[in-house]
C-alpha positions as CSV (number, residue, x, y, z in Angstrom):
1,M,94.6,89.0,122.8
2,N,91.5,88.5,120.5
3,D,92.4,89.2,116.5
4,L,90.7,93.6,116.8
5,N,90.2,93.4,113.2
6,A,88.3,90.0,112.6
7,F,85.8,92.0,111.1
8,L,88.0,93.7,108.0
9,E,87.6,91.9,104.4
10,P,89.0,92.2,101.7
11,G,88.1,95.6,99.5
12,M,87.8,97.3,103.1
13,R,89.4,101.0,103.2
14,V,91.6,101.3,106.9
15,T,94.1,103.5,108.2
16,H,96.8,102.5,110.6
17,P,96.5,104.2,114.0
18,T,100.1,105.3,114.7
19,Q,101.3,105.8,111.3
20,P,98.4,107.8,109.5
21,D,101.3,109.5,107.0
22,W,100.7,106.3,105.2
23,G,97.4,107.4,103.9
24,V,94.0,105.4,103.6
25,G,94.9,101.8,103.1
26,Q,92.8,98.4,101.1
27,V,93.0,95.3,103.0
28,Q,93.5,92.6,100.6
29,S,93.5,89.9,102.5
30,N,92.6,88.8,106.4
31,I,93.7,84.7,107.1
32,G,94.6,84.0,110.7
33,G,94.8,87.1,112.5
34,K,97.2,88.5,109.8
35,I,96.2,91.1,107.5
36,T,97.2,92.3,104.0
37,V,97.1,95.9,103.8
38,N,98.2,98.2,100.3
39,F,98.7,101.6,101.7
40,P,99.4,103.9,99.0
41,E,102.6,105.7,100.9
42,A,104.1,102.8,102.4
43,G,102.8,99.7,99.9
44,K,101.7,96.2,101.1
45,V,102.0,95.7,104.9
46,V,101.0,92.5,106.8
47,I,99.8,93.4,110.1
48,E,99.5,91.3,113.2
49,G,95.6,91.8,114.0
50,S,96.1,90.7,117.6
51,R,98.5,93.6,118.1
52,I,97.2,96.8,116.4
53,A,93.6,98.0,115.7
54,L,93.2,99.3,111.9
55,C,90.9,102.1,111.9
56,P,88.1,101.3,109.1
57,V,87.5,104.1,106.7
58,F,83.5,104.6,105.9
59,D,82.8,107.1,102.8
60,P,79.9,109.4,103.2
């Protein structure tokens, strides 16, 4: 399976599709398909980009 989050860059804001209670997190890094995100309610989480498609958050 391809990396579903290849476009994510540090500083972008995202939510986890199955963990909405984690809040809106900020991407810290995206290296080799592993995305590190700092979520306000879950802390720093490393996500396998080929398994979970994070949802980008765009402020108006």
